[in-house]
Structure formats: structure tokens, C-alpha cells
VOBA-1610 file (N, C-alpha, C; in pm, whole numbers, padded with zeros to 5 digits, always signed):
BEGIN
Unk+01899+01324+00272Unk+01942+01444+00380Unk+01919+01345+00503Unk+02063+01398+00608Unk+02106+01352+00705Unk+02117+01459+00797Unk+02019+01367+00928Unk+01956+01513+01019Unk+02027+01435+01165Unk+02058+01479+01239Unk+02080+01412+01353Unk+01981+01384+01457Unk+01992+01277+01502Unk+01861+01228+01586Unk+01841+01343+01700Unk+01719+01463+01692Unk+01669+01507+01825Unk+01613+01486+01913Unk+01577+01608+02009Unk+01481+01508+02110Unk+01332+01516+02044Unk+01282+01430+02111Unk+01140+01395+02067Unk+01011+01438+02190Unk+00962+01535+02133Unk+00902+01616+02207Unk+00739+01633+02169Unk+00731+01550+02049Unk+00593+01569+02052Unk+00537+01413+01949Unk+00464+01318+01938Unk+00449+01198+01859Unk+00304+01172+01883Unk+00258+01190+01781Unk+00097+01175+01755Unk-00015+01166+01588Unk-00120+01076+01631Unk-00149+01053+01472Unk-00319+01191+01466Unk-00263+01281+01381Unk-00334+01396+01398Unk-00415+01396+01289Unk-00566+01403+01236Unk-00648+01488+01123Unk-00557+01596+00992Unk-00522+01717+01058Unk-00456+01800+01045Unk-00311+01807+01030Unk-00199+01856+00957Unk-00067+01853+01007Unk-00068+01978+01023Unk-00152+02081+00956Unk-00156+02226+00987Unk-00106+02216+01161Unk-00138+02159+01277Unk-00194+02145+01448Unk-00007+02098+01392Unk+00081+02054+01361Unk+00217+02045+01393Unk+00225+02124+01328Unk+00239+02198+01207Unk+00298+02304+01159Unk+00275+02434+01281Unk+00146+02460+01328Unk+00113+02605+01409Unk+00183+02536+01609Unk+00214+02407+01615Unk+00272+02402+01720Unk+00445+02455+01681Unk+00466+02382+01582Unk+00631+02429+01574Unk+00654+02549+01568Unk+00548+02623+01518Unk+00571+02829+01508Unk+00561+02865+01664Unk+00410+02781+01726Unk+00362+02871+01837Unk+00532+02834+01954Unk+00568+02734+01953Unk+00694+02702+02032Unk+00840+02730+01956Unk+00811+02811+01863Unk+00955+02862+01758Unk+01048+02735+01755Unk+01009+02625+01736Unk+01084+02500+01692Unk+01223+02546+01657Unk+01344+02500+01662Unk+01409+02459+01591Unk+01449+02300+01568Unk+01401+02257+01478Unk+01432+02109+01480Unk+01344+02045+01338Unk+01269+01924+01355Unk+01233+01830+01274Unk+01089+01786+01291Unk+00996+01728+01168Unk+00892+01666+01227Unk+00942+01556+01064Unk+00860+01445+01122Unk+00847+01316+01054Unk+00705+01290+00981Unk+00670+01306+00913Unk+00523+01280+00885Unk+00521+01220+00819Unk+00408+01087+00817Unk+00401+00940+00778Unk+00217+00965+00754Unk+00172+01014+00595Unk+00086+01027+00550Unk-00054+00883+00606Unk-00121+00898+00549Unk-00256+00794+00612Unk-00202+00645+00522Unk-00175+00709+00383Unk-00097+00516+00307Unk-00052+00411+00427Unk+00074+00505+00480Unk+00178+00519+00539Unk+00094+00423+00650Unk+00050+00461+00711Unk+00005+00462+00888Unk-00088+00311+00837Unk-00196+00316+00746Unk-00317+00248+00723Unk-00230+00106+00626Unk-00157+00139+00554Unk-00147+00016+00456Unk-00013+00026+00500Unk+00083+00042+00588Unk+00275-00006+00603Unk+00339+00041+00463Unk+00263+00148+00393Unk+00354+00159+00344Unk+00467+00272+00387Unk+00557+00233+00287Unk+00705+00302+00344Unk+00727+00506+00308Unk+00659+00599+00315Unk+00607+00667+00275Unk+00628+00809+00391Unk+00712+00814+00403Unk+00750+00923+00506Unk+00795+01062+00426Unk+00774+01203+00488Unk+00829+01294+00489Unk+00889+01371+00579Unk+01018+01487+00573Unk+01089+01536+00672Unk+01055+01649+00635Unk+00995+01714+00736Unk+01069+01887+00736Unk+01059+01941+00836Unk+01153+02022+00779Unk+01280+02117+00904Unk+01242+02235+00965Unk+01250+02284+01088Unk+01261+02424+01149Unk+01319+02465+01164Unk+01366+02585+01127Unk+01437+02715+01173Unk+01336+02853+01265Unk+01365+02882+01402Unk+01263+02924+01497Unk+01112+02842+01444Unk+01070+02788+01406Unk+00977+02751+01370Unk+00899+02757+01275Unk+00973+02813+01208Unk+00933+02829+01021Unk+01025+02704+00976Unk+00897+02666+00849Unk+00984+02543+00783Unk+01044+02614+00694Unk+01213+02506+00711Unk+01282+02540+00626Unk+01281+02468+00481Unk+01301+02304+00481Unk+01346+02220+00399Unk+01262+02151+00434Unk+01208+02028+00230Unk+01102+01933+00337Unk+01195+01772+00228Unk+01156+01738+00277Unk+01200+01554+00162Unk+01140+01448+00201Unk+01082+01378+00093Unk+01019+01269+00103Unk+01104+01152+00083Unk+01129+01077+00150Unk+01190+00923+00164Unk+01138+00810+00045Unk+00981+00862+00039Unk+00959+00742-00066Unk+00969+00767-00233Unk+00988+00854-00270Unk+01033+00921-00423Unk+01168+01004-00406Unk+01237+01053-00265Unk+01381+01103-00317Unk+01357+01264-00352Unk+01236+01304-00359Unk+01208+01446-00335Unk+01219+01541-00316Unk+01272+01656-00315Unk+01293+01762-00227Unk+01213+01856-00275Unk+01217+01995-00119Unk+01141+02139-00142Unk+00970+02110-00187Unk+00938+02160-00249Unk+00762+02164-00296Unk+00743+02085-00356Unk+00856+01924-00444Unk+00775+01808-00514Unk+00745+01727-00337Unk+00810+01756-00278Unk+00833+01658-00108Unk+00676+01652-00087Unk+00635+01786-00063Unk+00509+01856+00026Unk+00373+01777-00100Unk+00401+01794-00210Unk+00331+01767-00292Unk+00272+01542-00319Unk+00406+01528-00300Unk+00433+01347-00262Unk+00324+01348-00134Unk+00366+01441-00050Unk+00298+01399+00111Unk+00177+01454+00140Unk+00107+01535+00070Unk+00016+01606+00053Unk-00130+01515+00026Unk-00248+01532+00097Unk-00349+01430+00114Unk-00441+01420+00208Unk-00533+01354+00169Unk-00625+01320+00372Unk-00575+01260+00439Unk-00591+01328+00581Unk-00556+01264+00697Unk-00592+01141+00701Unk-00570+01014+00821Unk-00409+01121+00927Unk-00301+01048+00901Unk-00246+01139+00973Unk-00076+01117+00947Unk-00046+01095+01094Unk+00084+01032+01093Unk+00129+00948+01228Unk+00227+01101+01227Unk+00217+01115+01317Unk+00364+01303+01321Unk+00456+01301+01444Unk+00598+01309+01438Unk+00673+01283+01511Unk+00765+01397+01525Unk+00780+01475+01656Unk+00844+01670+01649Unk+00979+01666+01726Unk+01083+01673+01659Unk+01206+01633+01745Unk+01252+01810+01747Unk+01292+01830+01849Unk+01341+01964+01880Unk+01555+01928+01859Unk+01599+02033+01786Unk+01790+02005+01816Unk+01826+02159+01751Unk+01925+02177+01844Unk+01974+02292+01827Unk+02070+02384+01672Unk+02071+02462+01683Unk+02071+02552+01549Unk+02136+02502+01519Unk+02308+02392+01528Unk+02443+02385+01513Unk+02415+02259+01454Unk+02325+02171+01510Unk+02277+02088+01441Unk+02216+02080+01269Unk+02154+02165+01262Unk+02127+02166+01153Unk+02124+02250+01025Unk+02307+02391+01089Unk+02358+02449+01015Unk+02372+02363+00840Unk+02428+02302+00816Unk+02469+02212+00740Unk+02366+02129+00643Unk+02268+02068+00721Unk+02154+02013+00627Unk+02096+02182+00565Unk+02042+02312+00677Unk+02020+02444+00572Unk+02050+02457+00485Unk+02180+02393+00445Unk+02257+02472+00320Unk+02196+02381+00183Unk+02089+02276+00201Unk+02062+02233+00076Unk+01980+02316+00032Unk+02048+02413-00068Unk+01911+02464-00185Unk+01780+02429-00254Unk+01826+02273-00312Unk+01781+02170-00371Unk+01599+02107-00278Unk+01672+02145-00124Unk+01511+02108-00021Unk+01484+02199+00024Unk+01497+02354-00039Unk+01401+02410+00076Unk+01259+02445-00010Unk+01203+02526+00106Unk+01072+02571+00092Unk+01032+02693+00149Unk+00934+02792+00064Unk+00918+02911+00071Unk+00841+02849+00219Unk+00883+02955+00323Unk+00788+02987+00443Unk+00654+02867+00455Unk+00561+02938+00345Unk+00448+02920+00367Unk+00403+02823+00344Unk+00460+02740+00239Unk+00381+02648+00142Unk+00350+02507+00229Unk+00461+02468+00306Unk+00365+02355+00387Unk+00261+02381+00428Unk+00215+02505+00471Unk+00102+02544+00538Unk-00024+02571+00467Unk+00066+02586+00371Unk-00067+02584+00199Unk-00079+02468+00182Unk+00018+02390+00134Unk+00014+02208+00116Unk-00026+02115+00146Unk-00015+02151+00258Unk-00002+02038+00378Unk-00137+02037+00473Unk-00187+02154+00479Unk-00301+02220+00592Unk-00431+02281+00526Unk-00362+02348+00399Unk-00487+02434+00343Unk-00523+02550+00459Unk-00446+02593+00507Unk-00467+02638+00609Unk-00379+02830+00557Unk-00473+02913+00512Unk-00413+03044+00494Unk-00397+03127+00665Unk-00446+03124+00791Unk-00434+03164+00848Unk-00321+03188+00914Unk-00277+03042+00875Unk-00120+02967+00898Unk-00037+02981+00847Unk-00085+03012+00711Unk+00019+03066+00605Unk+00074+03170+00613Unk-00018+03299+00682Unk+00026+03415+00673Unk+00063+03416+00838Unk+00038+03381+00907Unk+00164+03359+01047Unk+00271+03345+01022Unk+00293+03218+00931Unk+00450+03187+00916Unk+00492+03282+00844Unk+00422+03320+00762Unk+00507+03458+00624Unk+00519+03521+00744Unk+00456+03569+00840Unk+00504+03708+00923Unk+00617+03676+01032Unk+00624+03578+01077Unk+00768+03475+01174Unk+00888+03472+01094Unk+00881+03448+00962Unk+00979+03474+00865Unk+01053+03572+00890Unk+01240+03514+00811Unk+01334+03614+00806Unk+01299+03709+00709Unk+01267+03800+00679Unk+01281+03896+00546Unk+01337+03781+00428Unk+01449+03786+00500Unk+01577+03687+00316Unk+01487+03522+00310Unk+01434+03532+00409Unk+01398+03364+00383Unk+01213+03364+00270Unk+01166+03553+00231Unk+01060+03552+00185Unk+01068+03608+00040Unk+01128+03498-00019Unk+01162+03524-00170Unk+01068+03497-00281Unk+01027+03526-00423Unk+00977+03497-00526Unk+00878+03415-00511Unk+00920+03287-00473Unk+00893+03152-00528Unk+00761+03179-00392Unk+00760+03252-00231Unk+00686+03212-00148Unk+00506+03283-00204Unk+00534+03386-00295Unk+00433+03477-00270Unk+00312+03401-00411Unk+00334+03317-00489Unk+00307+03254-00593Unk+00278+03073-00553Unk+00228+03040-00414Unk+00259+02889-00372Unk+00106+02812-00486Unk+00010+02929-00489Unk-00117+02850-00537Unk-00116+02835-00655Unk-00003+02953-00773Unk-00034+02959-00916Unk+00082+02817-00919Unk+00189+02821-00886Unk+00283+02702-00826Unk+00210+02533-00837Unk+00139+02581-00707Unk+00057+02449-00644Unk-00075+02338-00805Unk-00113+02508-00828Unk-00203+02520-00914Unk-00114+02417-01062Unk-00018+02489-01082Unk+00081+02414-01268Unk+00091+02292-01244Unk+00091+02218-01097Unk+00163+02094-01091Unk+00011+02004-01170Unk-00016+01990-01269Unk-00038+01893-01280Unk-00136+01732-01247Unk+00001+01684-01228Unk+00078+01551-01170Unk-00006+01552-01024Unk+00063+01657-00963Unk+00047+01661-00830Unk-00122+01682-00785Unk-00190+01718-00862Unk-00336+01770-00841Unk-00407+01629-00892Unk-00367+01578-01009Unk-00486+01449-01011Unk-00407+01367-00933Unk-00270+01353-00826Unk-00291+01287-00776Unk-00368+01254-00643Unk-00350+01359-00619Unk-00427+01444-00490Unk-00611+01354-00556Unk-00674+01441-00657Unk-00777+01381-00684Unk-00777+01245-00697Unk-00768+01155-00765Unk-00709+01010-00731Unk-00709+00922-00574Unk-00663+00993-00546Unk-00628+00900-00379Unk-00812+00964-00331Unk-00814+01087-00350Unk-01006+01121-00328Unk-01109+01000-00400Unk-01087+00975-00521Unk-01114+00901-00533Unk-01186+00768-00443Unk-01051+00668-00454Unk-00991+00589-00390Unk-01082+00555-00269Unk-01073+00689-00231Unk-01117+00699-00083Unk-01261+00719-00087Unk-01296+00769-00136Unk-01497+00767-00170Unk-01489+00653-00225Unk-01439+00514-00325Unk-01481+00441-00345Unk-01514+00340-00238Unk-01327+00322-00146Unk-01358+00280+00031Unk-01480+00292+00088Unk-01523+00424+00114Unk-01595+00426+00214Unk-01720+00375+00151Unk-01742+00432+00020Unk-01873+00429-00037Unk-01888+00240-00001Unk-01789+00153-00002Unk-01819-00004-00021Unk-01841-00040+00157Unk-01772+00042+00196Unk-01766+00014+00317Unk-01939+00056+00406Unk-02026+00125+00312Unk-02144+00210+00382Unk-02231+00115+00293Unk-02231-00021+00207Unk-02317-00025+00140Unk-02364+00000+00025Unk-02309+00175-00031Unk-02388+00232-00159Unk-02289+00229-00306Unk-02240+00160-00297Unk-02139+00103-00434Unk-02216+00080-00532Unk-02364+00110-00537Unk-02457+00120-00641Unk-02466+00276-00710Unk-02416+00338-00547Unk-02403+00498-00621Unk-02345+00611-00661Unk-02238+00502-00680Unk-02082+00545-00740Unk-02117+00560-00913Unk-02117+00655-00979Unk-02075+00739-01121Unk-01903+00688-01118Unk-01885+00606-01202Unk-01767+00575-01243Unk-01748+00700-01381
//
């Protein structure tokens, strides 16, 4: 995905990516966010995700590590925080061509659901989305997520690894049930 460099308006490490999604929505931002999940932040992995916005509503998602777009890219990025997030603003014209990539498109509420698990933010985002963006896929996002067994297993495995690391850090490895 090729996006012109925008004007950086915010750069933070956040525990909850919903903070960034809410900021974009509240500002009615047209631009993009670059997300680096904790593995990239803490372990130096190359995983990065890009989420574009049109008037604050998420439009496209892309994961640079897996080269996957759309809902699959969100699955690749989903996990416990922290996230390093850079938020950029662009003119509509600068994103017009990029937003034509149907294979990268996400339903408006899906990023809030997958990355933040925030029902209120999902609802607010869907309410802000233009009617033509509220297609069939957005209403069934929970079912689609639950059908993605590989994505769910990846989240479970990441949680297990984090629990093992914390148990070791706290000297509680005898209490783990393998």
C-alpha cells in the first residue's frame, strides 16, 4: 500500500488502540495511523499495521509483516498492548487512489471491535460512517472473528506466552498448569 507521508499529529504508546481510533473519529480525521504492537515495540519485530481513515471512519487496513489486508490485517495486529501509534493527517485527494483498493477495505466498526473490543466505539463509528460504507460485512463482524480459528488461536498463544513470562518474572512458574 502506497500512501504519501502525512502531517504527524500524534505519536504515543498506548495500552488500548481504541484511544487512537476514538481520536481519529472525534477529529473526523482523514489520514492514517501506523500501529506497532508490543512485539515490535518490545522485541524489535517488524510488525506494523496501517489503518486509513476518511472523516474519522476506518477505511483500509494493511499489515506490513504478513502482507495481508482488510480484516486479516486486523487479526494480525490484534493482541494485548502496548502499541506505539503514529497518527497522520492527509488531504482527501492524497488518499483517493489508495481508498480504491477493495482487498484492503474494512467495515467501519471492525477495527474498534478487533483492536479495542469496545462496543461503544463500534457503535459510534458505525453511526459516523456514510450509509454506503455500512455493507453486509459490518453487521457480522463478531461471527467472522469467531470463525477465524487461526486468529483466535494466535491471540490465545500470545496470551499464554505473556502469562508464562509474567509468572517467571514473579517467581510463580510452579503454579503454571501446562
